[in-house]
C-alpha positions as CSV (number, residue, x, y, z in Angstrom):
1,M,11.5,0.5,-13.3
2,N,7.9,1.0,-12.2
3,P,6.8,4.3,-10.5
4,R,7.2,4.7,-6.8
5,I,4.7,5.7,-4.1
6,V,4.5,9.4,-3.3
7,Q,1.3,9.3,-1.2
8,V,-0.7,6.7,0.7
9,K,-4.0,6.8,2.6
10,P,-5.5,3.8,4.4
11,L,-9.0,2.8,3.4
12,Q,-11.7,0.5,4.9
13,G,-11.3,-3.2,4.2
14,Y,-7.5,-3.3,4.4
15,K,-7.1,-1.3,1.2
16,L,-4.6,1.5,0.4
17,S,-5.2,4.5,-1.7
18,L,-2.0,5.2,-3.6
19,E,-0.5,8.0,-5.7
20,F,2.4,7.0,-7.9
21,S,5.4,9.1,-9.0
22,N,4.0,9.2,-12.6
23,G,0.7,10.8,-11.4
24,E,-1.4,7.7,-11.6
25,K,-3.6,6.7,-8.6
26,G,-4.7,3.3,-7.6
27,V,-6.1,1.1,-4.8
28,Y,-4.1,-1.9,-3.4
29,D,-5.9,-4.6,-1.4
30,C,-3.8,-5.8,1.5
31,S,-6.3,-8.4,2.7
32,P,-4.5,-11.4,1.0
33,L,-1.4,-10.6,3.1
34,L,-3.1,-10.7,6.5
35,S,-2.4,-14.3,7.2
36,F,1.4,-14.2,6.3
37,G,4.1,-13.8,9.0
38,V,4.9,-10.2,9.7
39,F,1.8,-8.9,8.0
40,R,-0.5,-10.5,10.6
41,E,0.1,-7.4,12.7
42,I,-1.7,-5.1,10.1
43,K,-5.0,-6.9,10.9
44,D,-5.3,-4.4,13.7
45,Q,-7.1,-1.5,12.1
46,D,-5.4,1.1,14.4
47,Y,-2.0,-0.3,13.3
48,F,-3.0,-0.6,9.7
49,S,-3.9,3.1,9.7
50,K,-0.3,4.0,10.7
51,V,0.9,3.3,7.1
52,K,3.3,5.9,5.6
53,V,5.4,6.4,2.5
54,Q,9.0,5.4,3.1
55,Y,11.7,5.1,0.4
56,G,9.2,5.1,-2.4
57,T,6.9,2.4,-1.0
58,V,4.5,1.9,1.9
59,A,5.7,0.9,5.4
60,W,4.3,0.4,8.9
61,P,6.1,1.2,12.2
62,H,7.4,-2.3,12.8
63,E,9.1,-2.4,9.4
64,Q,6.5,-4.2,7.4
65,D,6.6,-3.0,3.8
66,I,5.4,-4.0,0.3
67,C,7.5,-4.0,-2.8
68,P,6.7,-0.8,-4.8
69,D,6.6,-2.9,-8.0
70,T,4.0,-5.2,-6.5
71,L,1.9,-2.2,-5.4
72,Y,2.0,-0.7,-8.9
73,M,1.4,-4.0,-10.8
74,D,-1.3,-5.3,-8.5
75,S,-3.2,-2.1,-7.8
76,K,-6.5,-1.2,-9.5
77,R,-5.8,2.1,-11.2
78,D,-8.3,4.7,-12.5
79,A,-8.5,4.2,-16.2
80,R,-10.0,7.7,-16.7
81,K,-6.6,9.4,-16.5
């Protein structure tokens, strides 16, 4: 099982700054999701900024979420750890 999310911060350009349960940090780019179904709503920057950690992953108020395994595998992590 991959690490889970313990902290999230929205960044410019539809990116999320993430901290994982193993102490690693990474940045996940949400922009490829913006044209898909329920994720269209996160195009609104005010709504995008309402992201929070929920059950080890990231979620928005209207129940959009991203699989924590996807967040871990597809994020760009700092190799200086």
